[in-house]
C-alpha positions in Angstrom: 0.0 0.1 0.3 1.2 3.6 -0.8 2.4 5.4 2.3 -0.4 8.3 2.5 3.1 10.9 2.9 4.4 9.6 -0.1 4.4 13.4 -2.2 5.7 14.8 1.2 8.4 12.2 0.9 9.2 13.0 -2.5 10.1 16.8 -1.7 11.9 16.1 1.5 14.3 13.4 0.0 14.2 14.7 -3.6 13.2 18.3 -3.7 10.6 17.4 -6.3 6.8 19.0 -6.3 5.2 16.4 -8.4 5.7 12.6 -9.7 6.2 11.8 -13.3 4.3 10.2 -15.4 4.3 6.2 -14.1 6.5 6.7 -11.2 3.4 6.6 -8.6 2.3 3.3 -10.5 5.7 1.8 -10.4 6.4 2.9 -6.6 2.7 1.3 -6.0 3.9 -2.0 -7.1 7.0 -2.1 -4.8 5.3 -0.8 -1.6 2.4 -3.7 -2.6 5.4 -6.3 -2.6 4.5 -6.9 -5.9 6.8 -7.6 -9.0 7.0 -4.8 -11.8 8.9 -4.3 -15.2 8.8 -0.6 -15.7 9.8 0.7 -19.2 10.1 4.6 -19.0 12.3 6.7 -21.6 15.6 7.8 -20.9 15.6 10.8 -18.5 11.9 9.8 -17.4 13.3 9.0 -13.7 13.2 5.4 -13.9 15.7 5.6 -10.9 13.4 7.3 -8.6 11.1 4.1 -8.6 13.4 2.4 -6.7 15.0 5.1 -4.5 12.4 6.6 -3.0 10.7 3.7 -1.9 14.1 2.3 -0.7 14.5 4.8 1.8 10.9 4.6 3.0 11.3 0.6 3.2 12.8 -1.3 6.1 16.2 -3.0 5.4 18.3 -2.4 2.3 17.4 -2.1 -1.6 20.1 -3.8 -3.8 20.4 -2.4 -7.1 21.9 -4.2 -9.8 23.6 -1.9 -12.5 25.6 -2.7 -15.6 28.3 0.2 -15.5 30.7 1.8 -13.0 29.9 5.1 -14.3 26.1 4.7 -13.8 27.0 3.6 -10.2 29.0 6.5 -9.6 26.4 9.1 -10.8 23.9 7.7 -8.6 25.5 7.0 -5.4 27.1 10.5 -5.7 23.8 12.3 -6.3 22.2 10.4 -3.1 25.3 11.1 -1.3 25.2 14.6 -1.8 21.3 14.7 -0.3 22.7 12.8 2.9 21.5 9.6 2.1 22.7 6.1 3.1 23.8 4.6 -0.3 27.2 2.9 -1.4 28.4 1.1 -4.4 30.8 -2.1 -4.2 32.8 -2.4 -7.2 36.3 -3.1 -8.6 37.1 0.5 -8.7 37.5 0.3 -4.8 40.8 -0.6 -2.9 40.7 -4.2 -1.2 40.2 -2.3 2.3 37.2 -0.2 0.9 35.5 -3.0 -0.1 35.9 -4.9 3.1 34.6 -1.8 4.7 31.5 -1.0 3.1 30.9 -4.9 3.0 31.1 -4.9 6.9 28.5 -1.6 6.9 26.6 -3.7 4.4 25.9 -6.6 6.6 25.0 -4.5 9.3 22.4 -3.1 7.4 23.2 0.5 7.5 23.2 1.0 4.0 19.7 2.1 2.6 20.8 1.1 -1.0 23.9 -0.5 -2.3 24.9 -0.6 -6.1 26.6 -3.9 -7.3 27.5 -5.2 -10.8 25.8 -8.6 -11.9 29.3 -10.2 -11.6 29.4 -9.4 -7.9 26.5 -11.7 -7.2 29.0 -14.6 -7.3 31.6 -13.1 -5.3 32.5 -14.9 -2.1 32.8 -12.0 0.3 29.7 -10.4 -1.1 27.6 -13.6 -0.7 29.0 -13.8 3.1 28.0 -10.2 3.9 24.6 -10.7 2.3 23.7 -13.6 4.5 23.9 -11.3 7.7 21.4 -8.7 6.3 17.9 -8.5 4.5 17.3 -7.4 1.2 13.5 -5.6 1.0 13.8 -4.9 -2.6 16.0 -6.1 -5.7 16.4 -3.7 -8.1 17.4 -4.8 -11.9 18.4 -1.7 -13.7 19.0 -1.6 -17.3 17.0 -5.0 -17.5 17.5 -5.3 -21.4 20.8 -6.5 -20.4 19.7 -10.2 -19.4 17.5 -10.5 -22.9 19.5 -12.2 -25.9 17.5 -10.5 -27.8 18.2 -6.9 -26.6 20.9 -4.7 -27.7 23.2 -4.9 -24.9 23.0 -8.6 -23.7 25.4 -9.1 -20.6 25.5 -12.9 -19.7 26.4 -12.0 -16.2 22.5 -11.2 -15.6 21.9 -14.5 -16.5 22.8 -15.3 -12.9 19.8 -12.5 -11.1 17.4 -15.0 -11.4 19.4 -17.6 -9.4 20.6 -15.1 -7.0 16.8 -13.8 -6.1 16.0 -17.6 -5.5 19.0 -17.9 -3.3 18.1 -14.7 -1.0 14.3 -15.4 -0.5 12.9 -14.1 -3.8 12.2 -10.2 -2.6 10.2 -8.1 -4.8 11.8 -7.5 -7.9 11.5 -4.3 -9.9 13.2 -4.6 -13.4 13.6 -1.3 -15.0 14.7 -0.4 -18.6 14.5 2.7 -21.5 14.7 0.3 -24.4 12.8 -2.5 -24.8 11.1 -3.8 -27.8 7.7 -6.1 -26.8 9.8 -9.3 -27.6 12.7 -7.9 -25.2 9.9 -7.2 -22.2 8.8 -10.9 -22.5 12.3 -11.9 -22.4 13.1 -10.2 -19.5 9.9 -11.5 -17.5 10.9 -15.0 -18.5 14.6 -14.4 -17.6 14.0 -13.2 -14.0 10.8 -15.6 -13.5 8.4 -12.9 -13.1 5.3 -14.6 -14.2 2.8 -12.2 -13.2 4.0 -8.8 -12.7 2.7 -5.6 -12.9 3.9 -3.5 -16.1 4.2 0.1 -16.3 5.1 1.1 -19.7 4.8 5.0 -20.3 5.3 5.6 -24.0 8.5 6.4 -25.8 7.9 10.0 -27.1 10.4 12.3 -26.0 8.6 15.4 -27.8 11.2 17.9 -26.6 14.0 16.3 -28.7 14.1 17.2 -32.2 15.4 14.4 -34.2 17.9 15.0 -37.3 20.0 13.1 -39.9 22.7 14.7 -41.5 24.0 12.7 -44.7 27.8 13.0 -44.4 29.5 10.5 -47.1 33.2 11.5 -45.9 35.0 12.2 -42.5 35.5 16.1 -43.6 31.6 16.1 -44.2 31.2 14.9 -40.5 33.5 17.5 -38.8 32.2 20.2 -41.3 28.7 19.4 -39.7 29.8 19.1 -36.3 31.3 22.9 -37.0 28.1 24.2 -38.1 26.0 22.6 -35.4 28.0 23.7 -32.3 30.1 27.0 -33.2 26.9 29.0 -31.6 25.7 26.3 -29.4 25.9 27.2 -25.7 24.7 24.0 -23.7 26.0 21.0 -23.0 26.8 18.4 -25.9 27.7 14.6 -25.8 29.5 13.4 -29.2 29.0 9.2 -29.7 32.1 8.0 -31.9 32.6 4.6 -33.2 36.4 4.1 -31.8 38.8 5.3 -29.3 40.6 7.2 -31.8 37.7 8.7 -33.4 36.9 10.0 -29.8 40.4 11.7 -29.2 40.5 13.2 -32.7 37.0 14.6 -32.6 37.4 16.4 -29.2 40.8 17.5 -30.3 38.6 19.1 -33.2 36.5 20.9 -31.2 38.8 22.3 -28.8 41.3 23.6 -31.5 38.9 24.3 -34.3 35.7 25.0 -33.1 37.3 26.8 -29.5 34.8 24.9 -27.3 36.2 23.3 -24.1 36.1 19.6 -24.9 37.2 16.0 -23.6 37.2 12.4 -24.8 36.0 9.5 -22.6 36.2 5.8 -23.5 37.3 2.3 -22.0 40.6 2.9 -22.4 41.1 5.9 -19.5 41.8 4.7 -16.0 39.2 5.1 -13.5 41.0 8.2 -12.1 41.0 10.4 -15.7 37.3 8.6 -16.4 36.1 10.5 -13.1 37.9 13.6 -13.6 36.3 13.9 -17.1 33.0 13.1 -16.1 33.3 15.7 -13.3 34.2 18.2 -15.7 31.2 17.7 -18.1 29.0 18.0 -14.9 30.6 20.9 -14.0 30.2 22.5 -17.2 34.2 22.8 -17.4 34.0 21.0 -20.5 31.1 21.8 -22.6 31.3 18.7 -25.1 32.3 15.1 -24.1 33.3 12.9 -27.3 32.8 9.3 -26.2 32.6 5.7 -27.2 29.3 4.2 -25.6 31.0 3.4 -22.4 29.8 7.2 -21.0 26.3 8.3 -20.5 24.4 5.7 -18.5 23.1 7.6 -15.7 24.5 10.4 -16.2 22.1 12.9 -15.1 22.6 16.4 -16.5 19.5 18.0 -17.2 20.8 20.6 -20.0 22.5 18.5 -22.5 21.0 20.2 -25.5 22.7 17.9 -28.4 23.3 14.4 -28.6 25.5 13.7 -31.7 26.3 10.2 -33.3 29.5 10.9 -35.4 29.1 6.8 -36.2 26.1 4.7 -37.0 24.8 2.8 -33.7 24.3 -0.5 -33.9 20.8 -0.6 -32.8 17.7 1.5 -32.7 17.8 0.7 -29.2 21.1 2.0 -28.3 20.6 5.2 -30.6 17.2 6.1 -28.7 19.0 5.3 -25.1 21.7 7.9 -25.8 19.5 10.2 -27.5 17.3 10.3 -24.5 19.8 12.1 -22.5 19.7 15.2 -24.7 17.0 17.7 -22.8 16.1 16.0 -19.3 15.2 19.6 -18.3 12.0 19.6 -20.5 13.8 22.6 -23.0 14.0 22.0 -26.7 17.1 19.4 -27.4 18.4 17.6 -30.6 19.4 14.3 -31.4 21.5 14.2 -34.5 22.8 11.3 -36.6 25.6 12.3 -39.1 25.4 9.5 -41.4 27.4 7.8 -43.8 26.5 4.6 -45.7 30.2 3.5 -45.1 29.5 3.5 -41.4 28.1 0.3 -41.4 31.0 -1.2 -42.2 32.2 -0.8 -38.5 29.5 -2.4 -37.3 29.5 -5.3 -39.2 33.2 -5.9 -38.2 32.0 -5.7 -34.6 29.4 -8.3 -35.4 31.4 -10.6 -37.0 34.1 -10.3 -34.2 31.9 -10.1 -31.3 32.7 -13.8 -30.1 35.8 -15.9 -30.2 36.3 -18.7 -32.4 36.0 -22.1 -31.3 39.9 -22.9 -31.3 40.1 -19.9 -29.2 37.5 -21.2 -26.7 39.7 -24.4 -26.8 42.8 -22.9 -26.3 41.6 -21.1 -23.4 40.1 -24.2 -21.8 43.2 -25.9 -21.9 45.0 -23.2 -20.2 42.4 -23.4 -17.2 42.4 -27.0 -16.9 46.3 -26.9 -16.4 45.6 -25.0 -13.3 42.3 -25.9 -12.0 41.4 -29.4 -13.2 42.1 -30.5 -9.1 40.8 -27.6 -7.3 39.1 -24.3 -8.1 41.4 -21.5 -8.9 41.4 -18.0 -9.8 42.5 -16.1 -12.8 43.2 -12.4 -13.7 41.3 -11.6 -16.7 44.2 -9.6 -17.9 46.5 -12.7 -17.7 44.3 -14.6 -19.6 44.1 -12.3 -22.6 47.8 -12.1 -22.6 47.9 -15.9 -22.6 45.3 -16.5 -25.3 45.7 -13.2 -27.5 41.9 -13.1 -26.6 40.2 -9.3 -26.3 38.8 -8.9 -22.5 35.3 -9.5 -24.1 36.3 -12.5 -25.9 37.7 -14.0 -22.8 34.2 -13.4 -20.8 32.3 -14.8 -23.8 34.4 -17.9 -24.0 34.1 -18.5 -20.2 30.2 -18.1 -20.5 30.3 -20.6 -23.4 32.2 -23.2 -21.6 29.9 -22.6 -18.6 26.8 -23.4 -21.2 28.6 -26.4 -22.3 28.7 -28.0 -18.7 32.5 -28.1 -18.6 33.0 -25.5 -15.8 31.8 -23.0 -13.3 32.5 -20.0 -12.5 32.4 -19.8 -8.6 32.8 -15.9 -8.4 34.7 -12.9 -8.8 37.1 -11.4 -6.0 40.0 -8.6 -6.2 39.8 -8.6 -9.9 40.1 -12.1 -10.6 37.4 -14.8 -11.7 36.9 -17.8 -9.7 36.7 -21.3 -12.0 36.0 -24.8 -11.1 36.3 -27.5 -13.5 33.6 -30.0 -14.3 34.7 -32.2 -16.8 38.1 -32.2 -18.6 36.8 -33.9 -21.5 36.9 -31.1 -24.4 33.8 -29.7 -24.4 31.3 -30.0 -27.4 31.1 -26.6 -28.8 28.7 -27.4 -31.6 25.5 -26.1 -29.5 27.9 -23.2 -28.7 28.8 -22.3 -32.3 25.2 -22.5 -33.1 23.9 -20.2 -30.5 27.0 -17.5 -31.4 25.8 -17.9 -35.3 21.9 -17.0 -34.2 23.1 -14.2 -32.1 24.9 -12.6 -34.9 22.2 -12.9 -37.2 19.8 -11.1 -34.6 22.3 -8.5 -34.5 22.5 -8.0 -38.2 18.7 -7.3 -38.5 19.1 -4.9 -35.9 21.8 -3.1 -37.7 19.5 -3.3 -40.6 16.8 -1.6 -38.8 18.7 1.0 -37.8 20.0 1.8 -41.3 16.4 1.7 -42.2 15.8 4.9 -39.8 18.8 6.4 -41.2 17.8 6.5 -44.7 13.8 6.7 -44.3 12.0 9.4 -46.1 9.2 9.1 -43.4 8.6 10.4 -40.1 11.7 9.7 -38.0 9.7 9.6 -34.4 6.8 7.6 -35.8 9.5 5.0 -37.1 11.1 4.9 -33.3 7.6 4.5 -31.8 6.3 1.8 -34.0 9.8 0.0 -33.7 8.9 0.0 -29.6 5.3 -0.8 -30.2 4.0 2.4 -28.9 1.1 3.2 -30.6 0.8 6.6 -29.2 0.9 10.0 -30.2 4.3 11.2 -32.1 3.5 14.7 -32.2 6.3 17.2 -31.4 7.0 20.7 -31.7 9.7 20.3 -34.2 9.7 16.5 -34.8 12.0 15.7 -37.3 14.0 16.6 -40.7 11.9 14.8 -42.6 9.1 17.3 -41.9 9.6 20.2 -44.2 6.3 21.7 -45.0 7.2 25.1 -42.5 10.3 25.4 -44.9 8.3 25.3 -47.9 6.1 27.7 -47.2 8.4 30.7 -47.8 10.2 29.4 -50.7 10.4 31.3 -54.0 10.3 29.9 -57.4 13.5 29.3 -59.2 14.5 32.0 -61.7 17.4 32.2 -64.3 19.8 29.4 -65.3 21.9 29.8 -62.2 18.9 28.8 -59.8 17.8 26.0 -62.7 20.9 24.1 -62.3 20.3 22.2 -58.5 17.0 21.5 -59.8 18.1 19.7 -63.1 20.4 17.5 -60.7 17.6 16.9 -58.4 15.4 16.0 -61.5 18.2 13.7 -63.0 18.6 12.1 -59.5 14.7 11.3 -59.5 14.3 9.9 -62.9 17.1 7.8 -63.2 15.8 4.1 -64.3 18.0 2.9 -61.3 19.8 4.6 -58.1 23.0 5.8 -59.1 26.3 7.2 -57.4 27.0 10.9 -57.4 29.6 10.7 -59.8 27.3 8.8 -62.7 24.6 11.6 -61.9 27.2 14.3 -62.7 28.6 12.4 -65.5 24.7 12.2 -66.9 24.0 15.7 -66.6 27.2 17.0 -68.3 26.7 14.7 -71.4 29.8 12.4 -70.6 30.5 10.1 -73.4 32.3 7.1 -71.4 31.4 3.7 -72.3 29.1 3.0 -69.1 26.9 6.1 -69.9 26.2 5.1 -73.3 26.0 1.2 -72.7 22.8 1.9 -70.1 21.5 4.4 -72.6 22.1 7.3 -70.2 22.7 9.6 -73.1 19.2 9.0 -73.9 18.1 10.5 -70.5 16.1 13.8 -71.0 18.3 15.7 -68.8 21.5 14.3 -70.4 23.9 16.8 -71.5 21.8 19.8 -69.8 24.5 21.0 -67.7 27.3 20.6 -70.5 28.1 24.3 -69.9 29.8 23.2 -66.3 32.9 21.0 -65.6 32.4 17.9 -64.0 34.1 19.2 -60.9 31.8 22.2 -60.7 28.7 19.6 -60.9 30.4 17.8 -58.5 30.6 21.0 -56.2 26.9 21.4 -56.9 25.9 18.0 -55.8 28.1 18.4 -52.8 26.3 21.3 -51.7 22.8 19.8 -52.1 23.7 17.0 -50.0 25.3 19.1 -47.3 22.0 21.4 -47.2 19.6 18.3 -47.3 18.0 18.0 -50.7 19.8 14.8 -51.5 20.9 11.7 -49.3 23.6 8.9 -49.8 22.3 5.7 -49.0 23.2 2.3 -49.7 26.0 -0.3 -48.8 29.1 -0.6 -50.3 28.6 1.0 -53.4 26.4 4.2 -52.2 23.9 6.0 -54.3 22.0 9.2 -54.1 18.6 9.9 -53.5 16.0 12.9 -52.8 15.2 13.5 -49.2 11.7 14.9 -48.5 13.4 18.5 -48.8 14.7 17.3 -51.9 11.0 15.8 -53.3 9.3 19.1 -52.0 11.6 21.8 -53.6 11.5 20.0 -56.9 7.6 19.8 -56.6 7.6 23.6 -56.0 10.5 24.5 -58.2 11.6 26.5 -55.7 15.1 28.6 -55.6 18.0 26.9 -53.9 20.6 29.2 -53.0 24.1 27.6 -53.5 27.5 29.4 -52.9 29.0 28.4 -55.6 26.4 27.4 -58.9 25.0 30.8 -59.1 28.6 32.0 -60.2 30.6 29.1 -60.9 30.5 29.1 -64.6 30.3 33.1 -64.7 33.5 33.3 -62.4 35.4 31.0 -64.4 34.9 33.1 -67.5 35.6 36.2 -65.9 38.7 34.6 -64.3 39.7 33.8 -68.4 38.9 37.2 -69.5 41.2 39.0 -66.9 44.1 37.0 -67.6 44.0 37.8 -71.4 43.7 41.5 -70.3 46.6 41.4 -67.9 48.5 40.1 -71.1 50.5 37.8 -68.4 51.5 40.9 -66.4 51.1 39.3 -63.3 54.8 40.7 -62.9 53.6 43.8 -62.4 51.1 43.1 -59.8 54.1 41.7 -57.5 56.1 44.9 -58.4 53.3 46.5 -57.0 52.6 44.3 -53.9 56.3 44.6 -53.1 56.1 48.3 -53.1 53.5 47.7 -50.2 50.3 48.1 -52.2 47.0 46.9 -50.8 44.8 44.6 -53.0 42.5 47.7 -53.5 45.1 50.1 -54.2 46.7 47.9 -57.1 43.3 47.2 -58.5 42.6 50.8 -58.6 45.9 51.3 -60.2 45.9 48.8 -62.9 42.5 49.2 -63.6 41.4 45.4 -62.7 38.7 44.2 -60.4 40.0 43.3 -56.8 39.0 39.4 -57.4 41.7 39.6 -60.5 44.6 40.9 -58.5 43.7 38.3 -55.7 43.8 35.5 -58.3 47.5 37.2 -59.6 48.7 37.0 -55.7 47.5 33.2 -55.3 49.4 32.2 -58.1 52.4 34.3 -56.8 51.9 32.7 -53.4 51.8 29.3 -54.9 54.9 29.7 -56.6 56.6 30.5 -53.3 57.5 34.2 -54.8 55.2 36.4 -52.6 54.7 35.5 -48.6 50.7 35.5 -47.8 51.6 36.9 -44.2 51.2 40.3 -46.0 47.4 39.9 -47.0 46.6 37.5 -43.8 46.8 38.1 -40.2 48.7 35.3 -38.3 45.8 34.2 -36.1 43.6 33.8 -39.3 46.6 32.1 -40.9 46.6 29.5 -37.7 42.8 29.0 -37.8 42.9 27.9 -41.3 46.3 25.7 -40.9 44.2 23.8 -37.9 41.3 23.5 -40.0 43.2 22.1 -42.8 44.5 18.9 -40.6 40.4 18.0 -40.9 40.0 18.7 -44.6 40.0 16.2 -47.1 41.3 18.5 -49.8 38.5 18.2 -52.0 36.3 21.1 -51.8 37.2 24.6 -50.5 33.4 24.9 -49.4 34.2 22.0 -46.8 37.4 23.7 -45.5 35.3 26.9 -45.3 32.3 25.3 -43.2 35.3 24.1 -40.8 36.1 28.1 -40.5 34.7 31.1 -38.4 32.1 33.0 -41.1 34.5 35.9 -41.2 37.4 34.2 -42.7 36.8 34.6 -46.3 37.6 32.1 -49.3 40.4 34.5 -50.6 42.0 34.1 -47.2 41.5 30.2 -47.4 43.2 30.5 -50.9 46.2 32.3 -49.8 47.0 29.7 -47.1 46.0 26.4 -48.8 48.4 28.1 -52.0 51.4 28.8 -49.7 51.1 25.1 -48.0 51.1 23.9 -51.5 54.4 25.6 -52.4 55.9 24.6 -48.9 55.0 21.0 -49.6 56.2 21.3 -53.4 59.4 22.6 -51.7 59.9 19.6 -49.8 59.2 17.5 -52.2 61.4 18.9 -54.6 64.5 18.9 -51.7 63.6 15.0 -51.0 64.2 14.3 -54.8 67.3 16.1 -55.0 68.8 14.6 -51.7 67.6 11.0 -53.1 69.4 11.9 -56.2 72.6 12.8 -54.9 72.5 9.8 -52.4 
């Protein structure tokens, strides 16, 4: 029965004046000693569903939690409110663990957090015998399901543990469980008739966006565009540790925002420092692998940006849900390239060890533990077998399922192993199980890719995925809703504004999806064999842009992708397709303002005329520059446009005959040089997007030309030295 003073207790213990949706119902189950499954979106207050009851119930509430960072955040917040809470995990020294175990045994703590591996730790089990557990909370309960996005085998022992301690009431909580995963959670925990509290998955204050970024440089450009005027906090999820470090450096050095990186390769002290810096706003951006974020209760995160494709919709939406916990507008942005799938496919194919590796590990174990149980340090097993840590743990799980060994617990950083049989294990069932899991993960990845490439409402896609048939309404829904953007659009006028529409029409009308290069070749009127072989020379837009070069057309396509009119989709050989914005624009024949298309061909023609008019007198421009005249003064004296003089000076800089420093400030040069470290060398527009708006194309060209001259000089010197040698 719910205590009559529950609202007062909420305010007294946590300072809140009202419960959020679903919290009171979940607590009603706890106080009635009924099992419950709670499914609430990230940021909706799941932890309160067991924390407040824990403070009001007699005895101790035991919370099973998968990540050290999550435990630390939760316990730090409780201790800050003077609550008797603790975590017991491997980050503590042996003395600290023993001290907390003694206090746990005496029943002093109201809430204790442990990882599932701790449930088989001998010292922990001994302490548990001396106290009582009033409530067992299984946080991130999807980790128990093999159909979930973050299956953790150690969670499979929770049911056995619950039975061993007298089966206290269980509350299982998750933010990301499809109906299939919900059923599996109940089965794995042995919850036959639990209360189910499912509040819905629509985080209406989070705008969902996908930006199509074919290359790494495009991703950095988008980051710069998104973040340069952002004042709130941001989490950027990267695919690898190296990416996390390099992106953090980019945010720090180019965007000029205090940033840190966070991944599993950092020691505990450094991880704690980075996390605390983020919470204090000393670091406004955290670039992390998926090791960061679970349980981070920071309300003012305005952006969660995925630099790499997540492996599942569940993982994506859980991470996006860390934005906007204060209820204010926030964004979940995916920077998507079809090539990103390769990394996730590699993870899937390499997530479990091969059978011969499992057998190799088993032979090492029986040498030591065949006669009596023994304890092994995971790092030692990694070194002896050449396996990754997650492969060692996966192999131990497979051997345990094959009934040849039993894990007897974890203690002081070591795993206890008891050998049941010394006969070679039959791993056929294990191999079949692993392949079944891989097939399931491939399906989950395919659904994530479908989300990234869909032209339908992204919010409704997610709600349907989780079986939520509620409203998908949101003030700012997703990038596939473009009606508002089209209301003020004007019709295209003149040749220049029709160029992007020709490209959009070509993308829409080709008989099969094509890559960006093929589209450019068609509208340029290429006579290449593969264009003629497929009869693309008969396409109605064949040769419509023959007055432009392939590079100019490619630059237009690049900008159409950057601005969301075209997207790149597909697998190993990506193709281009229209986005909803592209389709609406084409239907309305609306003008598209691009940086280059309105003047690309005209500028080229003007430069040719200027060169003829100059009559090869770049030398005269050099003489005047050496006399100290400015660009404007040289242009006026020679009767040329300033752009012509700038073209002369750029050629002189590229030839190494004049230093660019006379025409560009040192701090501007340094910013451009820093941005060039993250530029693919293709289009200046990409480099421009990495820089503040006040830095001009002319300044960029000067620095690029100077660097090219410097590089050419070094190459020439190296060649000369090689010849002498």
